[in-house]
Chimera marker file (.cmm) of the C-alpha trace (Angstrom):
<marker_set name="trace">
<marker id="1" x="6.524" y="-7.583" z="43.192" r="1" g="1" b="0" radius="0.5"/>
<marker id="2" x="7.622" y="-5.275" z="46.013" r="1" g="1" b="0" radius="0.5"/>
<marker id="3" x="5.222" y="-4.706" z="48.844" r="1" g="1" b="0" radius="0.5"/>
<marker id="4" x="4.053" y="-1.188" z="49.524" r="1" g="1" b="0" radius="0.5"/>
<marker id="5" x="5.450" y="0.489" z="52.599" r="1" g="1" b="0" radius="0.5"/>
<marker id="6" x="2.851" y="1.958" z="54.900" r="1" g="1" b="0" radius="0.5"/>
<marker id="7" x="4.002" y="4.420" z="57.514" r="1" g="1" b="0" radius="0.5"/>
<marker id="8" x="2.588" y="7.489" z="59.131" r="1" g="1" b="0" radius="0.5"/>
<marker id="9" x="5.112" y="10.297" z="59.146" r="1" g="1" b="0" radius="0.5"/>
<marker id="10" x="4.498" y="13.376" z="61.254" r="1" g="1" b="0" radius="0.5"/>
<marker id="11" x="4.235" y="16.572" z="59.221" r="1" g="1" b="0" radius="0.5"/>
<marker id="12" x="6.609" y="18.398" z="61.586" r="1" g="1" b="0" radius="0.5"/>
<marker id="13" x="9.305" y="15.743" z="61.080" r="1" g="1" b="0" radius="0.5"/>
<marker id="14" x="8.996" y="15.981" z="57.297" r="1" g="1" b="0" radius="0.5"/>
<marker id="15" x="9.256" y="19.780" z="57.432" r="1" g="1" b="0" radius="0.5"/>
<marker id="16" x="12.355" y="19.549" z="59.634" r="1" g="1" b="0" radius="0.5"/>
<marker id="17" x="13.971" y="16.989" z="57.314" r="1" g="1" b="0" radius="0.5"/>
<marker id="18" x="13.236" y="19.079" z="54.198" r="1" g="1" b="0" radius="0.5"/>
<marker id="19" x="14.606" y="22.250" z="55.813" r="1" g="1" b="0" radius="0.5"/>
<marker id="20" x="17.785" y="20.392" z="56.801" r="1" g="1" b="0" radius="0.5"/>
<marker id="21" x="18.170" y="19.073" z="53.249" r="1" g="1" b="0" radius="0.5"/>
<marker id="22" x="17.674" y="22.572" z="51.851" r="1" g="1" b="0" radius="0.5"/>
<marker id="23" x="20.432" y="23.919" z="54.123" r="1" g="1" b="0" radius="0.5"/>
<marker id="24" x="22.732" y="21.094" z="53.051" r="1" g="1" b="0" radius="0.5"/>
<marker id="25" x="22.101" y="21.726" z="49.342" r="1" g="1" b="0" radius="0.5"/>
<marker id="26" x="22.698" y="25.469" z="49.777" r="1" g="1" b="0" radius="0.5"/>
<marker id="27" x="25.971" y="24.848" z="51.641" r="1" g="1" b="0" radius="0.5"/>
<marker id="28" x="27.279" y="22.391" z="49.042" r="1" g="1" b="0" radius="0.5"/>
<marker id="29" x="26.309" y="24.675" z="46.151" r="1" g="1" b="0" radius="0.5"/>
<marker id="30" x="27.964" y="27.703" z="47.777" r="1" g="1" b="0" radius="0.5"/>
<marker id="31" x="31.155" y="25.688" z="48.345" r="1" g="1" b="0" radius="0.5"/>
<marker id="32" x="31.323" y="23.802" z="45.040" r="1" g="1" b="0" radius="0.5"/>
<marker id="33" x="33.522" y="26.354" z="43.236" r="1" g="1" b="0" radius="0.5"/>
<marker id="34" x="36.176" y="26.043" z="45.932" r="1" g="1" b="0" radius="0.5"/>
<marker id="35" x="35.882" y="22.247" z="45.927" r="1" g="1" b="0" radius="0.5"/>
<marker id="36" x="36.214" y="22.151" z="42.126" r="1" g="1" b="0" radius="0.5"/>
<marker id="37" x="39.242" y="24.459" z="42.203" r="1" g="1" b="0" radius="0.5"/>
<marker id="38" x="40.890" y="22.288" z="44.877" r="1" g="1" b="0" radius="0.5"/>
<marker id="39" x="40.188" y="19.166" z="42.820" r="1" g="1" b="0" radius="0.5"/>
<marker id="40" x="41.635" y="20.696" z="39.648" r="1" g="1" b="0" radius="0.5"/>
<marker id="41" x="44.735" y="21.790" z="41.549" r="1" g="1" b="0" radius="0.5"/>
<marker id="42" x="45.265" y="18.291" z="42.966" r="1" g="1" b="0" radius="0.5"/>
<marker id="43" x="44.628" y="16.757" z="39.516" r="1" g="1" b="0" radius="0.5"/>
<marker id="44" x="47.310" y="18.948" z="37.922" r="1" g="1" b="0" radius="0.5"/>
<marker id="45" x="49.703" y="17.950" z="40.700" r="1" g="1" b="0" radius="0.5"/>
<marker id="46" x="48.870" y="14.294" z="40.015" r="1" g="1" b="0" radius="0.5"/>
<marker id="47" x="49.639" y="14.784" z="36.307" r="1" g="1" b="0" radius="0.5"/>
<marker id="48" x="53.062" y="16.207" z="37.240" r="1" g="1" b="0" radius="0.5"/>
<marker id="49" x="53.637" y="13.197" z="39.486" r="1" g="1" b="0" radius="0.5"/>
<marker id="50" x="52.726" y="10.868" z="36.580" r="1" g="1" b="0" radius="0.5"/>
<marker id="51" x="55.414" y="12.464" z="34.423" r="1" g="1" b="0" radius="0.5"/>
<marker id="52" x="57.967" y="12.090" z="37.213" r="1" g="1" b="0" radius="0.5"/>
<marker id="53" x="56.892" y="8.472" z="37.749" r="1" g="1" b="0" radius="0.5"/>
<marker id="54" x="57.248" y="7.688" z="34.040" r="1" g="1" b="0" radius="0.5"/>
<marker id="55" x="60.699" y="9.226" z="33.836" r="1" g="1" b="0" radius="0.5"/>
<marker id="56" x="61.829" y="7.458" z="37.016" r="1" g="1" b="0" radius="0.5"/>
<marker id="57" x="60.632" y="4.089" z="35.641" r="1" g="1" b="0" radius="0.5"/>
<marker id="58" x="61.556" y="4.515" z="31.955" r="1" g="1" b="0" radius="0.5"/>
<marker id="59" x="63.982" y="1.591" z="32.202" r="1" g="1" b="0" radius="0.5"/>
<marker id="60" x="60.989" y="-0.728" z="32.793" r="1" g="1" b="0" radius="0.5"/>
<marker id="61" x="59.076" y="0.609" z="29.774" r="1" g="1" b="0" radius="0.5"/>
<marker id="62" x="57.840" y="-1.763" z="27.077" r="1" g="1" b="0" radius="0.5"/>
<marker id="63" x="55.874" y="-1.556" z="23.842" r="1" g="1" b="0" radius="0.5"/>
<marker id="64" x="57.394" y="1.676" z="22.548" r="1" g="1" b="0" radius="0.5"/>
<marker id="65" x="55.442" y="3.473" z="19.835" r="1" g="1" b="0" radius="0.5"/>
<marker id="66" x="56.769" y="6.531" z="18.031" r="1" g="1" b="0" radius="0.5"/>
<marker id="67" x="55.179" y="9.016" z="15.708" r="1" g="1" b="0" radius="0.5"/>
<marker id="68" x="57.267" y="11.716" z="14.043" r="1" g="1" b="0" radius="0.5"/>
<marker id="69" x="55.393" y="14.574" z="12.404" r="1" g="1" b="0" radius="0.5"/>
<marker id="70" x="57.702" y="16.218" z="9.904" r="1" g="1" b="0" radius="0.5"/>
<marker id="71" x="55.272" y="18.995" z="9.027" r="1" g="1" b="0" radius="0.5"/>
<marker id="72" x="55.623" y="20.529" z="12.508" r="1" g="1" b="0" radius="0.5"/>
<marker id="73" x="58.823" y="18.789" z="13.697" r="1" g="1" b="0" radius="0.5"/>
<marker id="74" x="57.273" y="16.983" z="16.670" r="1" g="1" b="0" radius="0.5"/>
<marker id="75" x="57.888" y="13.524" z="18.011" r="1" g="1" b="0" radius="0.5"/>
<marker id="76" x="55.321" y="11.603" z="20.022" r="1" g="1" b="0" radius="0.5"/>
<marker id="77" x="56.506" y="8.598" z="22.038" r="1" g="1" b="0" radius="0.5"/>
<marker id="78" x="54.111" y="6.233" z="23.822" r="1" g="1" b="0" radius="0.5"/>
<marker id="79" x="55.158" y="3.341" z="26.026" r="1" g="1" b="0" radius="0.5"/>
<marker id="80" x="53.762" y="1.063" z="28.714" r="1" g="1" b="0" radius="0.5"/>
<marker id="81" x="54.978" y="0.690" z="32.279" r="1" g="1" b="0" radius="0.5"/>
<marker id="82" x="53.720" y="-2.033" z="34.609" r="1" g="1" b="0" radius="0.5"/>
<marker id="83" x="52.681" y="-0.235" z="37.813" r="1" g="1" b="0" radius="0.5"/>
<marker id="84" x="52.210" y="-3.319" z="40.010" r="1" g="1" b="0" radius="0.5"/>
<marker id="85" x="54.377" y="-3.161" z="43.089" r="1" g="1" b="0" radius="0.5"/>
<marker id="86" x="55.463" y="0.425" z="42.441" r="1" g="1" b="0" radius="0.5"/>
<marker id="87" x="54.891" y="3.763" z="44.092" r="1" g="1" b="0" radius="0.5"/>
<marker id="88" x="52.366" y="4.756" z="41.417" r="1" g="1" b="0" radius="0.5"/>
<marker id="89" x="50.714" y="8.090" z="42.327" r="1" g="1" b="0" radius="0.5"/>
<marker id="90" x="47.107" y="7.804" z="43.503" r="1" g="1" b="0" radius="0.5"/>
<marker id="91" x="44.660" y="9.619" z="41.259" r="1" g="1" b="0" radius="0.5"/>
<marker id="92" x="42.536" y="12.227" z="43.079" r="1" g="1" b="0" radius="0.5"/>
<marker id="93" x="38.807" y="11.528" z="43.205" r="1" g="1" b="0" radius="0.5"/>
<marker id="94" x="35.893" y="13.907" z="43.428" r="1" g="1" b="0" radius="0.5"/>
<marker id="95" x="34.087" y="13.485" z="46.714" r="1" g="1" b="0" radius="0.5"/>
<marker id="96" x="31.422" y="16.012" z="45.800" r="1" g="1" b="0" radius="0.5"/>
<marker id="97" x="28.775" y="16.469" z="43.142" r="1" g="1" b="0" radius="0.5"/>
<marker id="98" x="28.801" y="19.517" z="40.898" r="1" g="1" b="0" radius="0.5"/>
<marker id="99" x="25.291" y="20.916" z="40.618" r="1" g="1" b="0" radius="0.5"/>
<marker id="100" x="24.410" y="23.233" z="37.747" r="1" g="1" b="0" radius="0.5"/>
<marker id="101" x="22.651" y="26.501" z="38.562" r="1" g="1" b="0" radius="0.5"/>
<marker id="102" x="19.364" y="25.459" z="36.954" r="1" g="1" b="0" radius="0.5"/>
<marker id="103" x="19.399" y="22.119" z="38.808" r="1" g="1" b="0" radius="0.5"/>
<marker id="104" x="20.142" y="23.949" z="42.061" r="1" g="1" b="0" radius="0.5"/>
<marker id="105" x="17.374" y="26.498" z="41.470" r="1" g="1" b="0" radius="0.5"/>
<marker id="106" x="14.837" y="23.811" z="40.543" r="1" g="1" b="0" radius="0.5"/>
<marker id="107" x="15.682" y="21.652" z="43.547" r="1" g="1" b="0" radius="0.5"/>
<marker id="108" x="15.650" y="24.600" z="45.912" r="1" g="1" b="0" radius="0.5"/>
<marker id="109" x="12.294" y="25.769" z="44.551" r="1" g="1" b="0" radius="0.5"/>
<marker id="110" x="10.720" y="22.316" z="44.856" r="1" g="1" b="0" radius="0.5"/>
<marker id="111" x="11.874" y="21.862" z="48.448" r="1" g="1" b="0" radius="0.5"/>
<marker id="112" x="10.824" y="25.409" z="49.407" r="1" g="1" b="0" radius="0.5"/>
<marker id="113" x="7.388" y="24.893" z="47.862" r="1" g="1" b="0" radius="0.5"/>
<marker id="114" x="6.959" y="21.568" z="49.669" r="1" g="1" b="0" radius="0.5"/>
<marker id="115" x="7.915" y="23.140" z="53.003" r="1" g="1" b="0" radius="0.5"/>
<marker id="116" x="5.545" y="26.063" z="52.439" r="1" g="1" b="0" radius="0.5"/>
<marker id="117" x="2.624" y="23.778" z="51.632" r="1" g="1" b="0" radius="0.5"/>
<marker id="118" x="3.343" y="21.454" z="54.555" r="1" g="1" b="0" radius="0.5"/>
<marker id="119" x="3.491" y="24.419" z="56.951" r="1" g="1" b="0" radius="0.5"/>
<marker id="120" x="-0.008" y="25.463" z="55.867" r="1" g="1" b="0" radius="0.5"/>
<marker id="121" x="-1.613" y="22.086" z="56.499" r="1" g="1" b="0" radius="0.5"/>
<marker id="122" x="-3.498" y="21.166" z="59.659" r="1" g="1" b="0" radius="0.5"/>
<marker id="123" x="-2.951" y="17.454" z="59.033" r="1" g="1" b="0" radius="0.5"/>
<marker id="124" x="-0.801" y="15.763" z="61.690" r="1" g="1" b="0" radius="0.5"/>
<marker id="125" x="0.596" y="13.255" z="59.194" r="1" g="1" b="0" radius="0.5"/>
<marker id="126" x="1.847" y="13.500" z="55.610" r="1" g="1" b="0" radius="0.5"/>
<marker id="127" x="-0.139" y="11.410" z="53.133" r="1" g="1" b="0" radius="0.5"/>
<marker id="128" x="1.509" y="8.727" z="50.974" r="1" g="1" b="0" radius="0.5"/>
<marker id="129" x="1.384" y="10.646" z="47.683" r="1" g="1" b="0" radius="0.5"/>
<marker id="130" x="3.143" y="13.634" z="49.247" r="1" g="1" b="0" radius="0.5"/>
<marker id="131" x="5.819" y="11.417" z="50.762" r="1" g="1" b="0" radius="0.5"/>
<marker id="132" x="6.332" y="9.749" z="47.381" r="1" g="1" b="0" radius="0.5"/>
<marker id="133" x="6.809" y="13.111" z="45.650" r="1" g="1" b="0" radius="0.5"/>
<marker id="134" x="9.349" y="14.444" z="48.181" r="1" g="1" b="0" radius="0.5"/>
<marker id="135" x="11.104" y="11.165" z="49.073" r="1" g="1" b="0" radius="0.5"/>
<marker id="136" x="14.131" y="11.928" z="46.875" r="1" g="1" b="0" radius="0.5"/>
<marker id="137" x="14.955" y="14.926" z="49.085" r="1" g="1" b="0" radius="0.5"/>
<marker id="138" x="14.671" y="13.110" z="52.395" r="1" g="1" b="0" radius="0.5"/>
<link id1="1" id2="2" r="1" g="1" b="0" radius="0.2"/>
<link id1="2" id2="3" r="1" g="1" b="0" radius="0.2"/>
<link id1="3" id2="4" r="1" g="1" b="0" radius="0.2"/>
<link id1="4" id2="5" r="1" g="1" b="0" radius="0.2"/>
<link id1="5" id2="6" r="1" g="1" b="0" radius="0.2"/>
<link id1="6" id2="7" r="1" g="1" b="0" radius="0.2"/>
<link id1="7" id2="8" r="1" g="1" b="0" radius="0.2"/>
<link id1="8" id2="9" r="1" g="1" b="0" radius="0.2"/>
<link id1="9" id2="10" r="1" g="1" b="0" radius="0.2"/>
<link id1="10" id2="11" r="1" g="1" b="0" radius="0.2"/>
<link id1="11" id2="12" r="1" g="1" b="0" radius="0.2"/>
<link id1="12" id2="13" r="1" g="1" b="0" radius="0.2"/>
<link id1="13" id2="14" r="1" g="1" b="0" radius="0.2"/>
<link id1="14" id2="15" r="1" g="1" b="0" radius="0.2"/>
<link id1="15" id2="16" r="1" g="1" b="0" radius="0.2"/>
<link id1="16" id2="17" r="1" g="1" b="0" radius="0.2"/>
<link id1="17" id2="18" r="1" g="1" b="0" radius="0.2"/>
<link id1="18" id2="19" r="1" g="1" b="0" radius="0.2"/>
<link id1="19" id2="20" r="1" g="1" b="0" radius="0.2"/>
<link id1="20" id2="21" r="1" g="1" b="0" radius="0.2"/>
<link id1="21" id2="22" r="1" g="1" b="0" radius="0.2"/>
<link id1="22" id2="23" r="1" g="1" b="0" radius="0.2"/>
<link id1="23" id2="24" r="1" g="1" b="0" radius="0.2"/>
<link id1="24" id2="25" r="1" g="1" b="0" radius="0.2"/>
<link id1="25" id2="26" r="1" g="1" b="0" radius="0.2"/>
<link id1="26" id2="27" r="1" g="1" b="0" radius="0.2"/>
<link id1="27" id2="28" r="1" g="1" b="0" radius="0.2"/>
<link id1="28" id2="29" r="1" g="1" b="0" radius="0.2"/>
<link id1="29" id2="30" r="1" g="1" b="0" radius="0.2"/>
<link id1="30" id2="31" r="1" g="1" b="0" radius="0.2"/>
<link id1="31" id2="32" r="1" g="1" b="0" radius="0.2"/>
<link id1="32" id2="33" r="1" g="1" b="0" radius="0.2"/>
<link id1="33" id2="34" r="1" g="1" b="0" radius="0.2"/>
<link id1="34" id2="35" r="1" g="1" b="0" radius="0.2"/>
<link id1="35" id2="36" r="1" g="1" b="0" radius="0.2"/>
<link id1="36" id2="37" r="1" g="1" b="0" radius="0.2"/>
<link id1="37" id2="38" r="1" g="1" b="0" radius="0.2"/>
<link id1="38" id2="39" r="1" g="1" b="0" radius="0.2"/>
<link id1="39" id2="40" r="1" g="1" b="0" radius="0.2"/>
<link id1="40" id2="41" r="1" g="1" b="0" radius="0.2"/>
<link id1="41" id2="42" r="1" g="1" b="0" radius="0.2"/>
<link id1="42" id2="43" r="1" g="1" b="0" radius="0.2"/>
<link id1="43" id2="44" r="1" g="1" b="0" radius="0.2"/>
<link id1="44" id2="45" r="1" g="1" b="0" radius="0.2"/>
<link id1="45" id2="46" r="1" g="1" b="0" radius="0.2"/>
<link id1="46" id2="47" r="1" g="1" b="0" radius="0.2"/>
<link id1="47" id2="48" r="1" g="1" b="0" radius="0.2"/>
<link id1="48" id2="49" r="1" g="1" b="0" radius="0.2"/>
<link id1="49" id2="50" r="1" g="1" b="0" radius="0.2"/>
<link id1="50" id2="51" r="1" g="1" b="0" radius="0.2"/>
<link id1="51" id2="52" r="1" g="1" b="0" radius="0.2"/>
<link id1="52" id2="53" r="1" g="1" b="0" radius="0.2"/>
<link id1="53" id2="54" r="1" g="1" b="0" radius="0.2"/>
<link id1="54" id2="55" r="1" g="1" b="0" radius="0.2"/>
<link id1="55" id2="56" r="1" g="1" b="0" radius="0.2"/>
<link id1="56" id2="57" r="1" g="1" b="0" radius="0.2"/>
<link id1="57" id2="58" r="1" g="1" b="0" radius="0.2"/>
<link id1="58" id2="59" r="1" g="1" b="0" radius="0.2"/>
<link id1="59" id2="60" r="1" g="1" b="0" radius="0.2"/>
<link id1="60" id2="61" r="1" g="1" b="0" radius="0.2"/>
<link id1="61" id2="62" r="1" g="1" b="0" radius="0.2"/>
<link id1="62" id2="63" r="1" g="1" b="0" radius="0.2"/>
<link id1="63" id2="64" r="1" g="1" b="0" radius="0.2"/>
<link id1="64" id2="65" r="1" g="1" b="0" radius="0.2"/>
<link id1="65" id2="66" r="1" g="1" b="0" radius="0.2"/>
<link id1="66" id2="67" r="1" g="1" b="0" radius="0.2"/>
<link id1="67" id2="68" r="1" g="1" b="0" radius="0.2"/>
<link id1="68" id2="69" r="1" g="1" b="0" radius="0.2"/>
<link id1="69" id2="70" r="1" g="1" b="0" radius="0.2"/>
<link id1="70" id2="71" r="1" g="1" b="0" radius="0.2"/>
<link id1="71" id2="72" r="1" g="1" b="0" radius="0.2"/>
<link id1="72" id2="73" r="1" g="1" b="0" radius="0.2"/>
<link id1="73" id2="74" r="1" g="1" b="0" radius="0.2"/>
<link id1="74" id2="75" r="1" g="1" b="0" radius="0.2"/>
<link id1="75" id2="76" r="1" g="1" b="0" radius="0.2"/>
<link id1="76" id2="77" r="1" g="1" b="0" radius="0.2"/>
<link id1="77" id2="78" r="1" g="1" b="0" radius="0.2"/>
<link id1="78" id2="79" r="1" g="1" b="0" radius="0.2"/>
<link id1="79" id2="80" r="1" g="1" b="0" radius="0.2"/>
<link id1="80" id2="81" r="1" g="1" b="0" radius="0.2"/>
<link id1="81" id2="82" r="1" g="1" b="0" radius="0.2"/>
<link id1="82" id2="83" r="1" g="1" b="0" radius="0.2"/>
<link id1="83" id2="84" r="1" g="1" b="0" radius="0.2"/>
<link id1="84" id2="85" r="1" g="1" b="0" radius="0.2"/>
<link id1="85" id2="86" r="1" g="1" b="0" radius="0.2"/>
<link id1="86" id2="87" r="1" g="1" b="0" radius="0.2"/>
<link id1="87" id2="88" r="1" g="1" b="0" radius="0.2"/>
<link id1="88" id2="89" r="1" g="1" b="0" radius="0.2"/>
<link id1="89" id2="90" r="1" g="1" b="0" radius="0.2"/>
<link id1="90" id2="91" r="1" g="1" b="0" radius="0.2"/>
<link id1="91" id2="92" r="1" g="1" b="0" radius="0.2"/>
<link id1="92" id2="93" r="1" g="1" b="0" radius="0.2"/>
<link id1="93" id2="94" r="1" g="1" b="0" radius="0.2"/>
<link id1="94" id2="95" r="1" g="1" b="0" radius="0.2"/>
<link id1="95" id2="96" r="1" g="1" b="0" radius="0.2"/>
<link id1="96" id2="97" r="1" g="1" b="0" radius="0.2"/>
<link id1="97" id2="98" r="1" g="1" b="0" radius="0.2"/>
<link id1="98" id2="99" r="1" g="1" b="0" radius="0.2"/>
<link id1="99" id2="100" r="1" g="1" b="0" radius="0.2"/>
<link id1="100" id2="101" r="1" g="1" b="0" radius="0.2"/>
<link id1="101" id2="102" r="1" g="1" b="0" radius="0.2"/>
<link id1="102" id2="103" r="1" g="1" b="0" radius="0.2"/>
<link id1="103" id2="104" r="1" g="1" b="0" radius="0.2"/>
<link id1="104" id2="105" r="1" g="1" b="0" radius="0.2"/>
<link id1="105" id2="106" r="1" g="1" b="0" radius="0.2"/>
<link id1="106" id2="107" r="1" g="1" b="0" radius="0.2"/>
<link id1="107" id2="108" r="1" g="1" b="0" radius="0.2"/>
<link id1="108" id2="109" r="1" g="1" b="0" radius="0.2"/>
<link id1="109" id2="110" r="1" g="1" b="0" radius="0.2"/>
<link id1="110" id2="111" r="1" g="1" b="0" radius="0.2"/>
<link id1="111" id2="112" r="1" g="1" b="0" radius="0.2"/>
<link id1="112" id2="113" r="1" g="1" b="0" radius="0.2"/>
<link id1="113" id2="114" r="1" g="1" b="0" radius="0.2"/>
<link id1="114" id2="115" r="1" g="1" b="0" radius="0.2"/>
<link id1="115" id2="116" r="1" g="1" b="0" radius="0.2"/>
<link id1="116" id2="117" r="1" g="1" b="0" radius="0.2"/>
<link id1="117" id2="118" r="1" g="1" b="0" radius="0.2"/>
<link id1="118" id2="119" r="1" g="1" b="0" radius="0.2"/>
<link id1="119" id2="120" r="1" g="1" b="0" radius="0.2"/>
<link id1="120" id2="121" r="1" g="1" b="0" radius="0.2"/>
<link id1="121" id2="122" r="1" g="1" b="0" radius="0.2"/>
<link id1="122" id2="123" r="1" g="1" b="0" radius="0.2"/>
<link id1="123" id2="124" r="1" g="1" b="0" radius="0.2"/>
<link id1="124" id2="125" r="1" g="1" b="0" radius="0.2"/>
<link id1="125" id2="126" r="1" g="1" b="0" radius="0.2"/>
<link id1="126" id2="127" r="1" g="1" b="0" radius="0.2"/>
<link id1="127" id2="128" r="1" g="1" b="0" radius="0.2"/>
<link id1="128" id2="129" r="1" g="1" b="0" radius="0.2"/>
<link id1="129" id2="130" r="1" g="1" b="0" radius="0.2"/>
<link id1="130" id2="131" r="1" g="1" b="0" radius="0.2"/>
<link id1="131" id2="132" r="1" g="1" b="0" radius="0.2"/>
<link id1="132" id2="133" r="1" g="1" b="0" radius="0.2"/>
<link id1="133" id2="134" r="1" g="1" b="0" radius="0.2"/>
<link id1="134" id2="135" r="1" g="1" b="0" radius="0.2"/>
<link id1="135" id2="136" r="1" g="1" b="0" radius="0.2"/>
<link id1="136" id2="137" r="1" g="1" b="0" radius="0.2"/>
<link id1="137" id2="138" r="1" g="1" b="0" radius="0.2"/>
</marker_set>
């Protein structure tokens, strides 16, 4: 069983940390549309690079599978290419978290309420139950 952590945390430090977290969340939320658009643009570019890679390495392809659909005159061809030791394009990764509007509003409200309550207290230290309830934001 884990031992309980006992620490006295100054109310002013907790308020400062919560306000900093609130600013960070607001900045990320305001910027997430641009970040998502940039990611989608780089993902589409990666898909184009995959096509170019496949065509450049078609001579190394194995395990061909074909599917002709007569009803709409289309041909689907699948094949495998071993990418070890090649210049395979690196897939873009999201380095941000997309936060929905309701999640953003709830989080912002909880942090704002916690800061408001802590600013009204005369206690020099935050009690353990309060720290436990706001720990995920610190």
